C-alpha positions in Angstrom: 0.0 0.0 0.0 2.8 2.5 0.9 4.5 1.8 -2.5 1.2 2.8 -4.3 1.0 6.0 -2.2 4.6 6.9 -3.0 4.0 6.3 -6.7 0.8 8.4 -6.9 2.5 11.2 -4.9 5.7 11.0 -7.0 3.7 11.2 -10.2 1.9 14.4 -9.1 5.1 15.9 -7.5 7.2 15.4 -10.7 4.5 17.1 -12.8 4.1 20.0 -10.4 7.9 20.5 -10.2 8.2 20.6 -14.0 5.3 22.9 -14.4 6.3 25.3 -11.7 10.0 25.3 -12.7 9.1 26.1 -16.3 6.6 28.8 -15.4 9.2 30.5 -13.1 12.1 30.0 -15.7 10.0 31.6 -18.4 9.1 34.6 -16.2 12.6 35.1 -14.9 15.0 34.4 -17.7 18.6 34.5 -16.9 21.6 32.5 -15.9 20.6 31.8 -12.3 18.5 28.6 -12.1 15.6 30.2 -10.3 13.0 27.5 -11.1 14.9 24.7 -9.5 16.0 27.0 -6.6 12.4 27.9 -5.9 10.9 24.4 -6.0 13.7 23.0 -3.8 13.2 25.7 -1.2 9.5 25.4 -1.2 9.8 21.6 -0.9 12.1 22.0 2.1 9.6 24.2 3.8 6.7 21.9 3.1 8.6 18.8 4.2 9.5 20.4 7.5 5.8 21.4 7.9 4.7 17.8 7.3 7.2 16.4 9.8 6.2 19.1 12.4 2.5 18.3 12.0 3.2 14.6 12.8 0.8 13.4 10.0 -0.2 9.7 9.8 2.3 7.4 8.0 0.1 6.9 5.0 -0.2 10.6 4.4 3.5 11.0 4.9 4.3 8.4 2.3 1.9 10.1 -0.2 3.0 13.7 0.4 6.4 13.6 2.1 8.1 10.7 0.3 6.1 10.6 -2.9 5.0 14.1 -3.8 7.8 16.1 -2.2 10.4 13.5 -3.0 9.6 14.0 -6.7 8.9 17.7 -6.4 12.4 18.6 -5.1 15.3 17.5 -7.2 18.9 17.0 -6.2 20.0 15.8 -9.6 18.9 18.9 -11.5 20.4 21.1 -8.7 23.7 19.3 -9.2 23.6 19.5 -13.0 22.8 23.2 -12.9 25.6 23.8 -10.5 28.0 22.0 -12.8 26.8 24.1 -15.7 27.5 27.3 -13.8 31.0 26.1 -12.9 31.6 25.1 -16.5 30.6 28.6 -17.6 32.9 30.0 -15.0 30.1 31.7 -13.2 31.7 31.1 -9.8 29.8 33.7 -7.8 26.4 32.5 -9.2 27.4 28.9 -8.4 28.3 29.8 -4.8 25.0 31.7 -4.4 23.0 28.8 -5.9 24.7 26.0 -4.0 25.2 27.9 -0.7 21.8 29.5 -0.8 20.1 26.2 -1.7 21.6 24.4 1.3 21.5 27.2 3.9 18.1 28.6 3.0 16.7 25.1 2.5 17.8 24.0 6.0 16.4 27.2 7.5 13.1 26.7 5.7 12.8 23.1 6.7 13.4 24.1 10.3 10.8 26.9 10.0 8.3 24.5 8.5 9.0 22.0 11.3 8.6 24.8 13.9 5.3 26.0 12.4 3.9 22.5 12.0 4.8 21.5 15.5 3.5 24.7 17.0 0.2 25.1 15.2 -0.9 21.5 14.6 
């Protein structure tokens, strides 16, 4: 049953990631990978919120493991980082990599705090 929930959530998460990333990338054209940056940070906040809310395991497998697991993307983050380095955009790479990790952890903590406090 959990595998089915992960699959359904993952299907929806991957589609949402692609759609949101494309929408953001079209609106904010440039070198900085703002689409992936945004979905990864949003996913960090939402996962922290789910953990803080202590949702039932079935809902966690659907939303946390499935949806948010597919919504966020480490492989695209890594590839975009390599592309920035390859293009010798060192400052943008440092902002992207450092910002993703630092802000992502802070947002996950914020989500956990809010979920734990209000639910």
